[in-house]
Residue, then its C-alpha position, 0 to 999 in steps of 0.5 A: m073887424n070893429i073894435s068890439k071883436a078886436l077887444k074880444v080877440k085881444n081878451r081871448l089872446a091875453g087868456k092864452l098868453a097867460q095859460l102859455q106862460t104858466v105852461a112854460a114856467s111850470s115845466n121849465s125845470v123838472r126832475d128827470d124822474q118825472k117823465n109826464y112833464k117831459s112829454i110837454d113840448l117846451v120848444s113849440v110852447w115857447e114858439d107859441l108864446t112868442k107868436t101869441h104875444q106878437i099879436l096881442i101887441q099888434i091887436k092893442s096897438d091897432i085898438a089904441k090907434a082906432t080908440a084915439p077919437i075917444v081917448g077922453k071918454l076912455v080916460a073918464l070912464a077909468e077914473a069913474k070907475a076908481e071913483l066908484s071904488f073909492l066911494n064904496s070903501i069909505f066907512v060910514n058908522e051911524s050907530e052909537d058904542m058904548v065906552r067905558v070912561g074913567f078908571g076904576a069905581d069912578s068909571s062909567l059907561e057912556k053912549i058915544a055916537w059916531s059922526n060922518h061927513i058923509d052919512a049913508a044916504d049921501k054916500q049912496s047918492l053919489i055912488d048912484q051919480v058916479q054909477k049913471k056917468i059910468e053907464t053913459l060913458q060905457d054906453d057911448i064906447d060901445v056905440f063908438n066900438a061897434a060902428t068903428t072898424i080897424 
């Protein structure tokens, strides 16, 4: 199977594992008068959970080995996504606020402008650049994943 297919299998296994963990955790302790919970066969749930976990470990290991040639691109992609998240979090305010200055009869309202190191246009330009980098890296990774078998 190619890496793309293996990643889909990994995601399905991770979802199944999470579901089994939820069932095992929520059904572990039940009151004796709760008959509906006693119908869950926790022995088979735990067996399935353990088996699924082992398969997930194996497929993650196989994927890691197969993607070794592009690990630099995978790291760069993760860092670019983190950078995009950071850029999106930057507060930009290009408005003015009315602020009361002074006390009592000597106070007055004044317009105070905000200063930004990076204005909205610069922020958007940086976001666009990083987004383009992410798309290029993702395209390269997708080609590799489709062509490489494990």
